[in-house]
Phi, psi and omega in degrees: 000134182285135180274092183272162174304323181294321180292322176297319178296323180294319179299314181293325180290314180299323184283317182275322187269308184274354178058035176285149175283164182300316183294325179293319183293315182297319183289321181284326180267358177061046174234169176281149183294335176293329178292318178299313180300320181298315179299316179296320179294320179294336178279357176101003179282144177296155177304138179269106179278144176300152179293126183285130179242145178296146181223154181295337184278348188305312186288349178260353183298321178300316180297321181294316183292322178293322179294316180289335175292324181278320183233080184303330183264012180294132185289157179293327179295322177291320176297321180299315177299323182289317181284335175295319177297337181260010172112356181292136183240014180280170182279154182292322182296312182293327179294317178301322178296317181290324178297323177301328181282332186257353181292133182291140180256138178291150180291143181296137183255134177267147182239145175268145174287123184271136179240147183231156178280161180293130180074010188271318192224146169230160182230139186236142174192164175260148172230138181264128184236042174086206184239155177232122179276121178233103183063236180267358181259144172242111189248149177289140177257110184249141179247119170277117186241127176231141180220138175279128190292330183278306187269348182068021176295129184256141165235134180222136175215135185265140176229172181261010168191178184244030182287170187301321183297318178290328175299318178290320180298325174297319179295312185298320181294317180294319176300315183292324177294322179276348185057039178160186183205154177286169182283333182231135172242128185259133182234149163287175181282061178287148176297331179285346183249313184242119178276324186208144180215124175233094185067237180273353178275123186232136176246107180284160171295130181298330178292324176292322177296323178293321177297315179300321178291324182291320182260355173065049172239166179257118174281134182220117179277151175279163179294158181297138180057032178234063178296339180294339180290337175238046182294336181296315180285329175296318177290326178297318177298318178295324180292318177299316184296320188270319186271327184254305193282332181302124177060026180281134177251131180211154183275318181203185183297321179295320177298318181295320179291324176298315180293325179294320178296317175297321179292320177300320180272355180246271185300311183294326180281348183266357180279160182292144179276121183296332182284319181234099190292336179280356183243153169278164182298317179296324178291316180294328178293323178298326177288322182284333186301326182287347180262356182281157180288131181291156183279150175289172183294321183246138176288162180287134180294131183237011181292146172281133179237117183227133174277129182230150177250126179272133182270216181286332177268149185277063180223141174252126183273126179212125176050055173077001185228163184246128179246131184292146175225162175305148184295339178288350183265004180295152180062031182238157170265116184243175178237134176256127171246121185234142171247175179299343184238343184228151176232122178244139176248129183234149168249097190067241178260003182268124178283121179260327183205149179219115186237153166290142185282141174243138175256014178281186178236129177073020181274148176249117180255116189241146169264120182305330180294322179298318184292315181298318178298320180293319181293318176301317180296322180291322178298317177295326177290328176295321180294321179297322178297322178295319179297316180298316179301316181294320180291330178288326181280320183226090182304333180292345178292341178298312180294322180297319179289323176298317177294322181291324179293323179294330179272358178080024179284162178280106182292330180296312180289327178296315179297315179300318179296315177295327175294324177293321175294326176299319180292332181274317190255341182095165185291322187290315179294323181291321180296320180289323178293321180292320180296322178291323179293322180293336181280329189224003186216170181282152180287094178213147178304325182295322176297318178295322179296316178298321177296319178296319180294319177298319180292323180293317181296321178301325178273353180072030183267147176290157179296142181289147179253129182285113181232128176274106184274158174299159187298320184288334175286319179297327179294333177295328180271010181293146178289128182250133181280120179292148180239155180288149182254011181299327181298325177291326175296325180291326176297319180294322177293326179292323178293323178293325181292320182292327180289000000 
């Protein structure tokens, strides 16, 4: 409602002539009571304080004020328990309201506007932008934001976490986008930057110090609880949140970062520069770029390196997903080197696998060559098991297979043929037939079969019938390795001694 001269005159007349109270005037004229008080104060009347009413807390106020002076952060619930012990009988909710009125307030602090030299300082920080669903995984969407303090040129890149590797990648990408870097970089007390702080004694993260030595800049943390010292990057994060990210549509993380790079060089660079009002940010950045520290010849390495142990299955677990490796690498300690888009598995300096990186959860990323090699190896191992079974039943088959290999015969088909003869004639007859074949014939299943038939006819036995028996029946005919029974004799001797 507009405060017109007619309304002001009505308020003054009702107050002085009709002796109405402030609440009555506000209610009848449909205005707020603060409006009525303001009109009366502008007319020269002293401020109208509310009528003081006695309260149960009055006699406890000296004790409460003294306690709050000594302990300014003491909670209202603890104060309520203390005054209850001293006789206070009021309710806790009303007590909290009264304590909020009497709690001492810190004096307002004035700040100086900080100015920096051209090319001297940059500011770095993370911004949290919600969550991103990728398959079955829900990952945090973090924005690495860097800003040049003089020109206010912004660099922003989104990652799926705020770990040290992405912290380093953000630095390297920002330096490459600017084609240089400032002499000082200002940080909040991030875990990636400051490991420990005791007053003025600061212990930086050793990886950050290695990055600073490589690019020749000075890392400098702000004072504790002094976010105003890096207000440029704080405002830049708010600007990214409101001007770029709000209602933004993107297909994936790469698409979002592509749009962010275009926005930094477009919309963000076209705004007026707060340091030099007659210039745009992009124009001020062109002036500052010549004052930046030049880049070294090689960028700082930012690959993730993780030691992993491969179990019984040929997969290396990294970042919630399994990546295939050759079957010969099982039960080994390997090294994973990962970039945002690729995952490489190494055994020392030997590259075993190279896969596209997945940010899903529980996914299996496989190289078809690894699986095909494993299948072939398993088939070959099956053949070895058949050979072992044949040699256990008929030891003479070893010499037969050796002679067949020397002649270039197919050992797989030879082993399969001998196993079929084993099932029909038994282990004893097969052993005798193979021994007879080795003395006078070539190593072939047909020669062994003829020897078995001659032995059968000599005994006057009917020809065997090929019958496929159930698995549990075949297991009964399995060859059992006999064991010595001396241990049982020792148990019997021990029982006799005890008797």
